[in-house]
Steps between C-alpha positions, in 0.01 A plus 500: 500500500174479706408856389544395135281196552225708663508768227493227235204335669310834531568572131381157385192523719418848362539382138287191562232712673505751210471225232228324695311829534531562125364153416212525749418855393496398136274208587275738696482755214443217251208372712366857513544538126329165437211606722472836323493322167206290621335812634548666156320214332217523753483876454477447127207258551325756725540780240388275222189395694425865575558635145337204322159604641522850356365582157685826484739675738650837559872521422574737787313277740691194379836682541394593854433137575833400340688754714408291802764255372775768515743545789533831679769583250264415214686180416258241362476208737296325227551639148151467344330625182166499314549468124213585272483527124572873513689565820715357784471603865779400749633603843868525401635851512758607237777526764478135600435394141825660398694369801361146532329440160167420666258632234244256369346722238830521310508124466142390430216631291150380438588303188787304664276392785222395260738289284589246773674272253802736507529474878648232725232430752533295819228394739551571870210415728246571222676830419642584159869597533675638190877532451589779257839668443641304797237652726199334664144623515160381622212612281130443450231658275229730634192368326260793531740774403682303225846573650787316671620522861872415530753520787876433529612222732811284554567159354490313831201309374712291262789404739531272804579656838882457483526631144279793597741581783806468273338727239407746767859512632648547148241758390668823401246706700463259794707248698876559506458825308414650841871467579623688192509840671481654842165661420340180384657304793358756742161450339552125524572527875196720547271254326639210708570684825281257696734214399809694601348619827435131576820341365764742632405486870444126478838452328666724761339295779619178338848642465511601867375158607750332272782721629409414861489133411826527305672676794380230737611227262833677449551514878395138526740413213787683670427323828492167321827588323664579833372171636617325190847661533508385860417145399751517214770609741413213732483266201844612381642447847343155522611425146861597577489293818357208305778531246756500781335197661481329162871569439578371846283193433689434174834519689362273769377255236848502336660444840247226578567330164874522563459350845268230366765426234766484774268276698464273200875507450552425868254209477676367190839555675374321803388211285838511323683514833303199625584314177867600532509399866346164405747462218786608726401238753495242224842617373641498854373148547643405160838666585515303824430182309769599243748569780428159641551350155826700458632372834410150396670558163805654671521193725474279193756716318743470793448127500561491125809722542635268769427206282671678208808568716510140604443387145765738361757335715425178315524666155798464279739785447361573153143526634611727784681726250188527279281605800767753597509638143114539500509686832781728380304569177192609701713718724657662196160581358387657828827691507420646157218702666771710675780504242309662199162648416274222371175560321177457698430178312851373593442599867176302493675192356799520744275547801284214382805268515541548874128533579348238723220447243501528121420846353462662836726806524364724774795738507491574125123532497498749790784705343328497162175635642680764705692615190173507300352737759809719475474522121137612521583750775789656303274542195227689691748713698618643167146639460462635854638407845150503645425171319770318695270400790187404308407126475675287244178444302452878468864548395459241219173668384678836501780366277253384233264799538788733417645281228833429673484139370308345210155374598586141387704462819217603733358153554847353567575768759175437687553121484845547656347731765235242593764224514719724721206550745435127519874432561547755778163452665437128453838351405345375173770445236429677164413293193783439255364727222460803728840430665673478158349833390616660829860372457496609135402854600774516763763373256395744223509796740847394640351502848734371772385330822497713811680231708 
């Protein structure tokens, strides 16, 4: 993987260096070409100044002077010509004319130059520039010899610097055309070798410095990654420990809440116990008072009984027989409790006859509540034996939650349960409506007393 990254980096760096070298070389050659174009214009001015002073001139001598503007391969660095009425002298050899179409004499003659209305003329620094057949020439008349001096130049004069550069790059004989073949590219490198000799070592030096910097940064990055991994490991350990402590804290909070709830319950129970103890003391005191009252009443009852015995002796036989009949009638009614199975309502009425006070039947009330508990218990046992030992209130709720009885009886059942608690815990007699409902339930379910 690292080898691939290094090869990729070297390849990218090489391509960038090559492209940068191409651009800089083209800019260098363009600057050179622009300078040469300016030199050509100045050369033209020098030749015009020289020839304009001559009345006549020797053709061979002029050609010799023109050959100065040829390269060592006889290529015209500045294609130039003298056009007279009868002849045209130029420094373009047939070989280069055929290859690069550089001839001036084939394009212009004396008449064309004299009829300036047919030419498109531009002014460039007080020079006449003519554009003809998509080519550009600088020309000026030689006054003494009645002839024209004309030279071929490039059209840089009519473009701004950037457009000049773009035109140079896209020129079919310049710019990117250098890259069209190996031969032309070799020539391109040769012409711009100074640029390449400067750029390549400098780029190589930059690459080496960058590679050293990259290797140091890579090492530093790896060290930082190791340190980061170390801290991440420690962080994970601390995070796991924090999670454990958080979980433990949650459990402790739950336990604390439960204990606080128990503490609240204990406080409320303590308050309840204090209230019950106070009430118990009051009830004890009241019971003692009631016992005293009962003893007083028993004493009064004994006195009344003695008086009744004494008075009965003074009664007539008929009156004594009536009292005896009433006593026998009451005994017979009590005897009915043992000789057949009365309804619960009948038991209440019979027991009420012999009760010390009206409508106070403690035996029947206790038996009725005990039988009520048994009915509820038997119903829930049918569902599951485990419900046998749950509180009475939960058993009643279970019956109606599971639809064992219609919901219209739920309030009656709970009213009976509350009355039962008050009877067994406080000795408070149930109200008549609740008691009648209880006895009706026992009668309709054919429930028999347990005693």
